[in-house]
N, C-alpha and C positions, 0 to 999 in steps of 0.2 A: 592600276590597270595597265594592260599592255598596248593601249592605244584604241583608236576607233575600230569598231567591228563592222566591216563592210558587208552589206547585204548583197548588192550586185552593182557593178559599175562604179559610179561615184557616190552612190547612196549608202550612207552608213547610219548606224544607230546613234542618235544624239545622247550623250551622257546625261544631259539635264532632264531627259524624259524617262530615264530608267529609275525605278523605285526598288531599292534593295531592302530586304528584311532578313534578319539572321536569327536562328534558333538552334537549340541543341539537337545534334543528330542522334538517331537511334542506333542501337547495336553495341557491340563490344568496344572497349577502348580504355578501360581502367579508370583511374581516378581523374585523369585529364578530361575525359569526356563529360564529366559532371560539371565542369566549370567553364567550358569553352563553347561558344556559339559558332559551330562550323557549318551547319546546314544553311544554304543560301536559297532564298526565294526572290526571284527577279520578276518584276511586273512592268509591263509596257502597255500604255494606253493607246491601242491601235485605232480606236474610233476618233480620238481627238488629236492625233499627231499631225504635224505639218511637215515632217521629215520625208514622208513618202509621197510620190506623185499620186494624184487622185485615182488614176486607173489601177495602180498597184494596190492602193488602199482598199478599193472596192473589191478587187480580186482576193486580197488577203482576208477581208471581212467575210466574204462568201465561203472561202475555203476553210477558214478556222472557226466557223460559226459554232461548232460543237464544243470548242475549247474556250470560247470567250465568256467572260462574266462581266456584263455591263460594258462591253467593248474593250476589256482589258485581258491581255494574254499573260499567263503566269507560267514560269519555268522554275523547277526546283533542281538543286544539285546537292548531293550529300555523299558522293562516292569517296571523296578524299578526306584526309584527316585535317587538312589545313583549310581555313576559310578562304585564303587567297586562291588556292587551286579550284575550290568550289565556285568562287566568283568567276574565274576564267571559264570554267566548264559551262556555267549557266549562261554567260554572255555569248559564248560561241554557239551553244545550243539554240538560243533565241535567234541569233543571226541566221543560222542555217534553216531554222523553222520558217522565218520570214522570207528567206530567199526561195525556199521551196513553194511557199504559199503565194508569192507574187510572180512566180514564173508564168510565162504565157502558156496557154494550152497547146498541146502538141498538134501538129498538122493532122487533119483527118486522113485515115488510111484509104488509099485508092484500091478498089477491088480489082483483082486481076484473075484471069483464068489460068488453070494449069494446062500447059501444052499437051496435045493429044499424045505425042510420042513418049513423054515422060510417064503418062498414065498407062499406056500400053506396055512399056518396059516394066513398070511396077507389077502389073498383072501377070506378065510373062514369067518374071522371076518368082512371083508368088506361086504360080502353077508348077514351076520346076521344083521348088522347095516342097510343095505338097506331094509331088510324085516321088521325090527322094524319101520322104518320111513314110509314104505308103509302101514303098519297096522294102522297108525294114520289118514289116509284119511277118510272122512265121507261118501264115496260113498255107503257103505253097510249098513248104519244106517237107510235108508228108509225115 
């Protein structure tokens, strides 16, 4: 592997808590595909991990609730023909998924009013455009 996969800041995925499973990929590939296990399934036990701070863990459990099976998140990769590249892809995908799930919620939007001058200008330009289009009709041409 190419090293620790950073989720955010100094928090990274611990290699000891990653469970790898390999199987044969589907699709074309000739004789080689029948003998090599290139598809990668990466599992990470989110509910029992100690690598994430408690706040992040609770946020991730709430965000990924639809993807979890008994508190375990699973990522599959089979795009590449080599197992090594599929391993890299799956680990990066898991790290980005956890980074997105543990991100703090965005600040609430503060409601603002549209200034009166902007609204009046919009209506004035709209009226001018309407007059221009109305002037294109052939009813006064006789």
